[in-house]
N, C-alpha and C positions, 0 to 999 in steps of 0.2 A: 786789440793791441797785445803784442807778445813782449814779455820781459824775459830775456834769456837768463839762465841760471847764473848766479853770482854770489859772492860772499857779501851778504847784506850787513854783516857785523852787528846782528841783532837790532838793526834799525828797520822800520816798517817798509815793506815792499809796496804796499798800498796804504798810504797814510790817510788820515781824516781829511774830508773834503777833497778827495781826489777829483780832478776835473772830468775824468771819464766815467768813474763809478763812485760817485759821492756817497752812495748808500753802503759801501763796503769798506772794511779795514782788514789788512792782512800783514802779519809779521811771521818770520821764521826765526826761532831762537836756537842757537847751538850752545849748549852748556856742558861743562865738565862737572865731575863729582863735587858736590858741596857748593857749586856756584849758584848765586841768587840773582834773579832778574826781577826788578820792580816794574810791573806793567800797570799803566793807568791811561785809559783812552776816553777823554772827555766827550760826552754826547753819543757814545757808542757802547752797546752791550757786546760782550765778547765771550768766546769759548776757547779754553786752553786745551789743546789736544796733542799729546805726544805722538809724533810719527814713529819714533823709536825712543827707548829709554823710559825711565820712571821719574816722576816729579811729585812733590807735594805743593799744594796751593793753599795759601792763607788769604782769605778775603772776608771782609765785614764781620770779623770776630770768629770766623769758622775756619777750621783746618781740615783739609781734605788730603789724606796721605795715600801713597801707593797708587797714584794715577798713571796708568800705562804699563804694559807688560811685554811690549814687542822689543826684540833685540836686533835681529838681522835687518829687517826692512818692514814696510807696511803690510806685507803679506804674512808676517810672522805673528799671528794672533789677532785679537779683536781690539778695536779702538776704544779708548775711554777719554773722558774729558770733564772739565769743570766750567759751569756757567758763571760768568762774572758780570754782575749788574752794571748798568751804564755809569761810566765815570768813576767806578770804585777802584781804589788801589788793590792790586793783587800781588802777593809775594810768591814767586815761582822758584822753588829750590830743586835742583837736580839731586836725586837720591840714588842714582845708578852711576856706573862709570862715566857715562856721558848720555846726553839726550838731545834729540832734535824735536823741537816743539812748535806746532802751528798755533798761532793766535788769530782767530777768525772773528770778525766783528760786523755789526750792522748798526746804522744810525737809529738811535732810540733814546728818548729823553727820560722816560720814567725809570725809577729805580726799583727793581724787583728783588727777590731773594736769591742768593747763590745756591747752587746744588751741584752734586756730582752725577755724572753719567757713567755707570759701570757697564761691563760687557753684557750683563743680563738685561740692561735697560735699552739696548739697541733695538731699532725697528728695521728688520732686514727683509728685503724683497728681491726676488730673482725673476727675470723675465727674458723674453726673446728666445732664440733658438740658434743652433749651429747652422741649420739650413738657411735661415734668413741673415746669417752673419751679424746678428744683433744680440748675442747672448751676453748678459751681464748681471752683476749683483750690486745692489745698493745697500750700504749700511748707514742708516740715519742715526746720527749722534744727537743732534737736536732736530727731531722730526715731529711726527704726529703725536707721539706719546708725550712729548713735553709741551704741547701746544699752550696749555694754560699757564705755563711758567716762564714763557719767553715772549718778548715784544715783537720783533720783526725779523729775527735771525733764524735761518735754516742752515744746518751744517751736516754734510754727508760725505761718505767715501764711496766712490764708484769704481768698480772693478770689471774689466772685460773677463768673461769666462771662456777659457780656452785661449788659443793663440790666434791673433789677428781679429779683424772685424770692426764693426761700427758701433758708436755710442751716440746718444742724443738724436737718434733717428726714429720716426720721421721728424724732419726738421721742424723746429718750433721757435717761437720768440716770446718774450715777456718784457717788452719795452714801453708799453703804453698802458696807462692806468684807466681801464674802462670795464670794471667788473659789472656783470658776472662773466663777460667774454674773455677778459685778459687783465693781468695785473702788471704793474711796473716793479720788476725786481732786477737790480743790478747783480751781476754774477762774476765771481773770480774763481779760477781753477789753478791748482798746482799739480803738475804731472809727474808721475814716476813710471818706470818701465822695468820689466823683468824678462831677460837680463837687462842690466842698466844701460847697455849700449844700444838698446832698441830706441825707436822713435815713432812718431805718428804725425798726423795732420789735423789741424783745427781749421775748419771752414767758418766763414762769417759772411753771409749774404744779407746785406742790409735792406734789400727790398725785393719782393717777388718779381721775377723776370729780369732782374739786373745782375750783371756779373759781380761776384763778390771777391773777397780776399781769402787767402790761404796762408797759414803759418806752419812752419816746420817746428814741431814741439819735441823736445828731448827731455832727458831725465832732469827734473828741477825747473822746467819751464813754467812760467806763470802767464795765464791768459786773462785779460779783462774784457768782459762782454757788456757793452752798454746798449747795443741795438742790433737787431737782426736775427736771422735764423742761423743756428750754430752747431751742426753735427761735427763729430770728430771721429778719427779712425786710427788704428794702430797697424803697423806693418805685420804681414803674415809671419808667424813663428815667435811672436812676442806677446807678452801680457801688458796691459795698460791699467794704470790707476790714476784717478785724479780726485784730489781733495776739493770739495765744492762749498763755496760760500754764497748764499743768497740773502740779500737784504731787501725787504719790501718797502715801498713808499707809503702805502696807506693801510696795508694789512700784512699779516705774516703768511697766510695761505697763498700758495702760488697757483695762478691760473695761466696755463700755457695756451698760446694760440698757434695751432699747427699750420704749416705752410700749405696753402690750398692745392698746389700742384702735386704734393706728396701725401695729402690727407687720406687717400684711399689705402695707403700702406698701414694705417692704424688697424685695419682688419686682417693683416697678414702676419703680424708679430704677436706671438702668444704672450698673454699676461700684461700687455702694455697699459691697458686701462687701470689695472691694479697699481702699476707703477705711478701713473698720473695721480691717482687718488691719495697716495702716500705723501705727496707734497702739499696737501690741503689741510 
């Protein structure tokens, strides 16, 4: 499902118990200097990540100041964030001239401890190649390094490296809970392009051998993925970014099932198995 960019007025784009991706939550906050937003998501653990701007986050008696350092766009520096335990109120205050803030969530009942993720805490992996048109970099905000501190939520930023190319290929899915072969993880993306008038394509093939759907994604598009194989591509001459939320049904570690007709491509893309391992 494609949700076109719009002014959501600080209301959830993907609310709790969404009929398509019930394991996910997603909000975008747009705040001005000194403005405060009170976030509380019952039954969902969340992560507060400034796309641009700087915020302070107060949660469970702890204050995390100076979160976020990007000014121009998501390419302007490294991401940072704050983990907010399930159902806990969080006070988010804009401490820069303005801020655009992602709030990513996954369904989880247990209440853990809050913590900040600074630039030094990121888990970064780069894989693919220009020759295979799959060159990209992933910055895990809540990734393998935070595994023991988080319940079901994975949060990452994905960047194409260079101009044009594919991401999420070889095609894979994670819609059926049958570990150790595959796990059920609902997924939500928010796309950005550089230059901003660029665009791309999100494919969604719900079954092997069947004709799928394709969505034209632009700067600010949100994609909900509940089922099926889902590679995406960016037009030649443009760079693509997407903020990624994964929420697991029975475990946090993601096990992807690669599309049988394209599985041989796993052996043609440099470093792809390292990428797969970082989601576990």
